[in-house]
N, C-alpha and C positions, 0 to 999 in steps of 0.2 A: 170934233170927233172925225176920224178918218172914214172915208167911204170909197167903195170901189168905183172906178171910172169905166168907160166903155172898153178900153184896152184890157183892163183886169178881167172884165166879163168875157171878152173874146178868148183870153188865155185860159180861164177856167173851163169854158165850153170847148175850146179847141184842143186841150191836152188830155182829154179823157179817152184812153184806149188807143192812142195813135202816136206814140213817141218813137221817133226813128232810132234805129240801131246803126250808128255811123260814128265817125271819129269825133265830130262836134255836133251832137244832137240838139243842144240848146241854140246854136247858131242856125241850124237848119230850121228849127221850129220858129225862131224869132222872125224869120223872113215872112211867115204867114201873117204875122201881126204888124208888119212894117216897123219893127223896132230892131235894135241890135241885141246880140247875145247877152251883153252885160246888163242891159235893161230888163230883159226877160228874167234873168237870174235874180236881179234885185226885186222885181215885182213878185216873183214866187216867194222870196224870203219875206217880203212884206205881208203877203197873203197868209203865210204860215204864222208870222209873228202876231198878226191881228186875229188869228184863229178863224179866218174865213175858210182856210184849208187846215185840216188837222194832220194831214199827211200828204206827201208827194213822193211817189216812188212806185216801183214795179210791184205787181201782185204775182207771187210764186205759187206753184203747186208743190207745197213743201214735201208731200209724200214722195214725189218723183225724185227728190234730192235726199231721201232717207229720213226725213223728219216727220213731225206729227203736229196736228192742231187738235184741240178739243175744247168744247164749251163746258164750263163748270159752274155750279151754283152752290150757295151756302145759305143756311138759315142763321143769321147773325142777330143776337139780342141787341136791341137798339142802344142800350147803355154800353155796349162793347164794340159798337160799329167802327169807331175811329181807330181803335187798337187793331182790330182785325184788318181793316183797310190798309193800315201801315204794313202789316205782315204780308198781305197778298201783293200789294204794289211794290214791295221791296224785291220781289223775285224778278229777275230778268226774263223769265219765261212767260210772264204775264203781259200779253199784248195790249189788252184794255180791260177795264173794270167798270161795270155799270151798277148803279143802285136802282132797285125796283120796289114798287109798293106792292108787295106780295109776301107770303110766308118765306119764299126763297127771295130774299131781298138783296143779295149780292150775286152778280153774274159776271164771269170773266172768261177770257179766251186764253188758253195756254198754247204756246208755240215752242216746240222743242226740237233739238237737232236729231233726236232718235225717238222712236215710239216709246221706249222705256222711260224716256225723260218725263213723259206725262205723269206716270204713276209716281216717279220720284218727286216731282214738284208737288203733287197732291199730298203725298206722305209728309213732306216738309211743312206744308201749310197746316195740315191737320195736327202735326206734332207741336208746332209753334202757337197755333190758335186754340187748340183743345176742342175744335169743332169739326164736324164732318163736312167733307167736300163731295158733292154729287157730280160725278163725271158723266158727260153726255157726248161721247164721240160721234162723229157723223157716220151714218150708215150708208149714205149715198151722196155723191156730189152733184150739184146742179149749177149750171152757169146761167146766171140771171141777166148779165149784161146791162146793169143799171147805169143810166147816164143822167146827170143833173144839169139843169140850165140855170146859169147865174143871172 
């Protein structure tokens, strides 16, 4: 079984919130870890493939670019869960989908290019699933600045 080594841990810890904007950002960051650009990229690909990282990329304030995010939830009958999961996850607007032990047992984030895209995605899910989608758009944005140590 594959395990992270000390360099992998340095990479995970060192790349949170401080990626340079320059012509070769991976080469610039690799210097901090005493490795070459190609090795940094290969290690990031391995961390993603092994599901140590679920995502590596920038975080955007989508509203500033004209888009929208919204949290949504559904009450999905247990015997219909897989079918509805397939419908929800088939939409490119669904950023991620979580199962919860609650009456609202399916939670997902919608990310769309326009604010109207949220209601369009919800209407499509409702039409295809036959179930209600509860939209919970954010009322206020908070910056938490979470960092995780590997």
